[in-house]
C-alpha positions as CSV (number, residue, x, y, z in Angstrom):
1,M,65.4,-23.0,-62.3
2,S,62.7,-20.4,-62.1
3,D,60.0,-20.8,-59.4
4,D,57.5,-19.5,-61.9
5,T,55.9,-22.6,-63.4
6,R,53.0,-20.7,-64.9
7,P,52.4,-21.2,-68.6
8,A,53.5,-18.5,-71.0
9,P,50.8,-15.9,-71.8
10,D,49.3,-17.8,-74.7
11,E,49.3,-21.2,-73.0
12,P,46.2,-23.0,-71.7
13,G,46.6,-23.9,-68.0
14,P,48.3,-27.2,-67.0
15,D,45.0,-28.9,-66.2
16,D,43.1,-27.8,-69.4
17,G,42.2,-30.9,-71.3
18,G,43.8,-33.2,-68.7
19,T,42.3,-35.7,-66.3
20,G,43.2,-33.6,-63.2
21,A,43.8,-36.8,-61.2
22,A,46.6,-36.6,-58.8
23,D,48.0,-40.0,-59.9
24,A,47.7,-39.3,-63.6
25,P,50.8,-39.7,-65.8
26,R,52.6,-36.4,-66.2
27,F,55.1,-34.9,-68.6
28,R,57.1,-31.8,-67.7
29,L,58.1,-29.6,-70.6
30,G,60.5,-26.8,-69.8
31,Y,60.7,-23.6,-71.9
32,V,63.1,-20.7,-71.8
33,P,61.9,-17.1,-71.5
34,G,60.5,-15.9,-74.8
35,A,59.6,-19.4,-76.0
36,T,55.8,-19.9,-76.6
37,P,55.0,-23.7,-76.6
38,G,51.3,-23.0,-76.7
39,R,50.5,-24.6,-80.0
40,W,52.4,-27.8,-79.1
41,A,50.8,-27.9,-75.7
42,R,47.3,-27.7,-77.2
43,T,48.2,-30.6,-79.6
44,W,49.5,-32.7,-76.8
45,R,46.3,-32.2,-74.8
46,E,44.1,-33.1,-77.7
47,R,46.2,-36.1,-78.5
48,L,47.1,-37.4,-75.1
49,P,44.2,-36.3,-72.8
50,G,45.2,-38.9,-70.2
51,V,48.7,-37.5,-69.7
52,E,49.1,-34.2,-67.8
53,L,51.4,-31.7,-69.5
54,D,53.2,-29.3,-67.1
55,L,54.8,-26.3,-68.6
56,V,57.8,-25.1,-66.5
57,Q,59.7,-21.9,-67.3
58,V,63.5,-22.4,-67.0
59,G,66.3,-19.9,-67.3
60,A,68.3,-20.4,-70.5
61,A,71.5,-21.2,-68.5
62,D,69.5,-23.6,-66.2
63,V,68.2,-25.9,-68.8
64,P,71.0,-28.5,-68.6
65,G,70.7,-28.8,-64.9
66,A,67.0,-29.1,-65.0
67,L,67.2,-31.9,-67.5
68,R,70.0,-33.7,-65.6
69,G,68.1,-33.3,-62.3
70,G,64.9,-34.7,-63.7
71,E,63.0,-31.4,-63.1
72,V,61.8,-31.6,-66.7
73,E,61.7,-34.4,-69.2
74,A,62.4,-32.2,-72.2
75,A,62.8,-28.4,-72.9
76,I,62.3,-25.8,-75.6
77,A,65.7,-24.4,-75.2
78,R,68.5,-22.2,-76.7
79,L,70.9,-24.0,-78.9
80,P,73.6,-25.3,-79.1
81,V,73.8,-27.9,-76.3
82,D,76.3,-30.5,-75.3
83,K,75.8,-33.2,-77.9
84,D,77.5,-35.8,-75.7
85,V,74.8,-35.3,-73.1
86,F,71.7,-34.2,-74.9
87,H,69.7,-34.8,-78.1
88,A,68.4,-31.7,-79.8
89,I,66.0,-31.0,-82.7
90,P,66.3,-27.5,-84.1
91,L,62.9,-25.8,-84.4
92,Y,63.5,-22.2,-85.6
93,D,66.1,-19.4,-85.7
94,E,65.2,-16.1,-84.0
95,L,66.2,-12.8,-85.6
96,P,68.4,-10.5,-83.3
97,V,67.0,-7.0,-82.7
98,V,68.4,-3.9,-81.0
99,V,66.3,-2.2,-78.4
100,V,66.7,1.6,-78.1
101,S,65.0,4.5,-76.4
102,R,62.2,6.3,-78.3
103,D,64.5,9.3,-78.2
104,H,67.3,7.5,-80.1
105,L,67.8,8.4,-83.7
106,L,67.2,4.8,-84.8
107,A,63.6,5.1,-83.4
108,A,62.9,7.4,-86.4
109,T,63.4,4.6,-88.9
110,E,60.5,2.5,-90.2
111,D,59.4,-0.6,-88.3
112,D,60.5,-2.9,-91.1
113,E,63.9,-1.3,-91.7
114,R,67.0,-3.1,-90.6
115,V,70.1,-1.6,-88.9
116,T,73.7,-2.8,-89.1
117,V,76.3,-3.2,-86.4
118,D,77.9,-0.1,-87.9
119,D,74.8,1.9,-87.0
120,L,75.5,1.0,-83.3
121,A,79.2,1.9,-83.3
122,D,78.7,5.0,-81.1
123,D,76.3,3.3,-78.6
124,V,77.1,1.6,-75.3
125,L,76.0,-2.1,-75.6
126,W,74.5,-3.5,-72.4
127,V,75.0,-7.3,-72.1
128,P,73.1,-8.7,-69.2
129,R,74.2,-11.7,-67.2
130,D,71.4,-13.8,-68.7
131,D,72.5,-12.9,-72.2
132,V,72.0,-15.6,-74.8
133,L,73.7,-14.1,-77.9
134,F,77.2,-13.0,-77.0
135,D,79.3,-15.9,-75.6
136,A,82.9,-15.4,-74.8
137,G,84.8,-14.7,-78.0
138,V,81.8,-13.5,-80.0
139,D,82.2,-10.0,-81.5
140,R,79.9,-7.5,-80.0
141,P,78.5,-4.3,-81.7
142,G,78.8,-0.9,-80.1
143,R,81.1,0.3,-77.3
144,R,81.8,-1.3,-74.0
145,P,80.5,0.4,-70.9
146,E,82.8,2.8,-69.0
147,A,84.4,1.0,-66.0
148,Y,84.0,2.4,-62.5
149,D,85.9,1.9,-59.2
150,D,83.9,-0.6,-57.1
151,G,85.3,0.9,-53.9
152,T,88.3,-1.4,-53.6
153,G,90.4,0.1,-56.3
154,T,89.2,-2.4,-58.8
155,L,87.7,-1.2,-62.1
156,V,84.6,-3.0,-63.1
157,E,82.1,-2.5,-65.9
158,P,78.5,-1.9,-65.1
159,E,76.4,-5.0,-66.0
160,P,72.6,-5.4,-65.9
161,A,71.6,-8.4,-63.9
162,T,68.8,-9.4,-66.3
163,T,67.5,-8.7,-69.8
164,E,64.6,-6.9,-68.3
165,E,67.0,-4.5,-66.5
166,A,69.1,-4.0,-69.6
167,V,66.0,-3.0,-71.5
168,A,65.1,-0.5,-68.7
169,W,68.6,1.0,-69.0
170,A,68.2,1.3,-72.8
171,A,64.8,3.0,-72.2
172,A,66.6,5.6,-70.0
173,G,68.8,6.5,-73.0
174,S,72.1,5.2,-71.5
175,G,72.8,2.6,-74.2
176,V,71.3,-0.2,-76.3
177,V,70.7,-3.9,-75.9
178,V,70.6,-6.6,-78.6
179,V,68.5,-9.7,-77.9
180,P,66.5,-12.3,-79.8
181,M,63.2,-11.0,-81.1
182,S,61.1,-13.0,-78.6
183,L,62.9,-11.5,-75.6
184,A,62.4,-8.0,-77.0
185,R,58.7,-8.7,-77.2
186,L,58.6,-10.3,-73.7
187,H,60.2,-7.2,-72.2
188,H,58.6,-4.6,-74.4
189,R,57.9,-1.2,-73.0
190,K,56.2,1.9,-74.4
191,D,59.4,3.9,-74.1
192,V,61.5,1.6,-76.4
193,V,61.5,0.5,-80.0
194,S,63.3,-2.5,-81.6
195,R,64.8,-3.0,-85.0
196,V,66.3,-6.1,-86.7
197,V,70.1,-6.1,-86.7
198,D,72.2,-7.4,-89.6
199,G,75.6,-8.6,-88.7
200,V,74.6,-10.4,-85.5
201,A,74.1,-14.2,-85.5
202,E,70.5,-15.5,-85.3
203,A,69.5,-17.4,-82.2
204,P,68.5,-21.0,-82.7
205,V,65.8,-22.7,-80.5
206,G,65.2,-26.4,-80.3
207,L,63.6,-29.3,-78.4
208,V,66.3,-30.8,-76.0
209,W,66.2,-34.0,-73.9
210,R,68.7,-36.3,-72.2
211,R,70.5,-39.0,-74.1
212,D,70.6,-41.4,-71.1
213,G,68.4,-42.1,-68.1
214,P,64.8,-42.0,-69.1
215,T,62.5,-44.9,-68.4
216,E,60.7,-46.6,-71.2
217,D,57.5,-44.7,-70.3
218,V,59.3,-41.3,-70.3
219,A,61.1,-42.2,-73.5
220,E,57.8,-42.9,-75.1
221,L,56.4,-39.5,-74.0
222,V,59.5,-37.8,-75.3
223,E,58.9,-39.5,-78.6
224,E,55.4,-38.1,-78.6
225,M,56.6,-34.6,-78.0
226,V,59.2,-35.1,-80.8
227,G,56.4,-36.1,-83.1
228,I,54.3,-33.1,-82.2
229,V,57.0,-30.5,-82.7
230,R,58.0,-32.1,-86.0
231,G,54.4,-31.9,-87.2
232,R,53.5,-35.6,-87.2
233,T,49.8,-36.3,-87.3
234,A,48.2,-38.5,-84.7
235,N,47.9,-41.3,-87.3
236,S,51.7,-41.2,-87.9
237,S,52.6,-41.0,-84.2
238,R,54.9,-43.8,-83.0
239,G,53.8,-43.7,-79.4
240,R,50.7,-44.0,-77.4
241,G,49.0,-41.1,-79.3
242,G,49.2,-43.2,-82.5
243,R,47.9,-46.3,-80.7
244,A,45.0,-44.3,-79.3
245,A,44.2,-43.2,-82.8
246,G,44.0,-46.9,-83.9
247,V,47.5,-47.1,-85.5
248,E,49.5,-50.3,-84.9
249,D,52.9,-49.6,-83.3
250,T,55.2,-52.0,-85.1
251,K,58.3,-50.9,-83.3
252,G,57.2,-51.5,-79.7
253,A,57.9,-48.8,-77.1
254,A,59.5,-45.9,-78.8
255,T,62.8,-44.5,-77.5
256,A,64.3,-41.1,-77.9
257,R,66.3,-41.2,-81.1
258,A,69.9,-40.1,-81.6
259,G,71.1,-38.4,-84.7
260,S,68.5,-35.6,-84.8
261,S,68.7,-33.2,-87.7
262,G,70.3,-29.8,-87.6
263,R,73.1,-28.4,-85.5
264,E,74.2,-29.7,-82.1
265,G,77.2,-29.3,-80.0
266,G,78.8,-26.7,-77.8
267,T,77.5,-25.7,-74.4
268,A,74.2,-24.2,-73.4
269,K,74.0,-20.5,-73.8
270,G,73.3,-17.9,-71.1
271,R,75.7,-16.5,-68.6
272,P,76.0,-17.4,-65.0
273,A,76.1,-14.6,-62.4
274,K,79.4,-12.8,-62.3
275,G,79.5,-11.4,-58.8
276,G,77.2,-8.7,-57.5
277,A,74.8,-6.7,-59.5
278,A,75.7,-3.4,-61.0
279,K,75.1,-0.3,-58.9
280,G,72.0,1.0,-60.5
281,A,71.3,2.2,-64.0
282,P,73.9,4.6,-65.5
283,A,73.0,8.3,-66.1
284,K,71.2,9.2,-69.2
285,G,73.4,10.2,-72.1
286,G,76.2,7.7,-71.4
287,S,75.8,6.0,-74.8
288,G,77.0,8.8,-77.0
289,R,75.2,9.7,-80.3
290,G,72.8,7.4,-82.0
291,S,73.7,6.7,-85.6
292,G,71.9,7.7,-88.7
293,A,69.4,6.0,-91.0
294,A,69.1,2.2,-91.1
295,S,70.8,0.3,-93.9
296,G,67.7,-0.9,-95.8
297,R,64.7,-3.1,-95.9
298,P,64.9,-6.8,-95.0
299,S,65.5,-9.3,-97.8
300,R,62.7,-11.3,-99.3
301,G,61.5,-14.3,-97.2
302,R,63.1,-13.3,-93.8
303,G,61.3,-12.3,-90.6
304,R,60.5,-8.6,-90.1
305,A,60.6,-6.5,-87.0
306,G,57.1,-6.2,-85.6
307,S,55.9,-9.4,-87.4
308,T,54.0,-12.1,-85.6
309,G,56.6,-14.7,-85.9
310,Q,59.7,-15.0,-83.7
311,G,62.1,-16.0,-86.4
312,R,62.4,-18.2,-89.4
313,R,61.1,-21.7,-89.2
314,R,63.6,-24.4,-90.2
315,K,62.9,-26.5,-93.3
316,R,62.4,-30.1,-92.5
């Protein structure tokens, strides 16, 4: 789990709106890089001022371990997750975008134009170790990097250690990287541009928590967070927030519910480290030619590159 427990850029600090008392009840909400739980955190602090909310950044691949180990009670995480171990409520789907150098031909397209996987056919695709889109068996656009001798006679492919490093390699003109829109924004640089890609699966994000183990108090707080992310008002809350608003809780202490809507299953995305890091960024020009014009404008009702949203909100 990341040591960086600071809130995301748009978050109020952990003590804002709380009691600040050392012995105050606390709820730890994990969030993966790119996720912005600020609006939910503000609602929590308005609705449950007596319960401290700690926002803890967790690597996408580290979410299951953080939940099992009790480091966080729930997490805004990449889906899918193991449905036998975790509950999950899908929140929204992120559009995939390609990040290219400003010298790339695709950089000449309009901000709201989309590209296709065919437009990336001549480019080297960098897939970092913390990738969240291309699990084993998933088709990847572009070309694989050229392998090199690691000094032992074994040929290995260069691999960026992190998404941030992959974006830096793309900025150098050595290839491209495809990531969810929120990660492109998180690692944005002045020397790159991003365009939405058709033909790559969207990246679902959801609220995840353990099926077993929480105490009654923790289960009640999880239920509060479930209500907040689902848009319940304080008057319709089933936990302590609703009782604080003067609503009778007819069901007693709420428990984390099974059978949440949307997709579950599979294993948490994100790749573990595969040995040592690549030996530096490849030389510029290794990606071959950038392709021609983008394939067209986005269809009605979908997210657009450069828009304020990270993806499409799920219908409830």
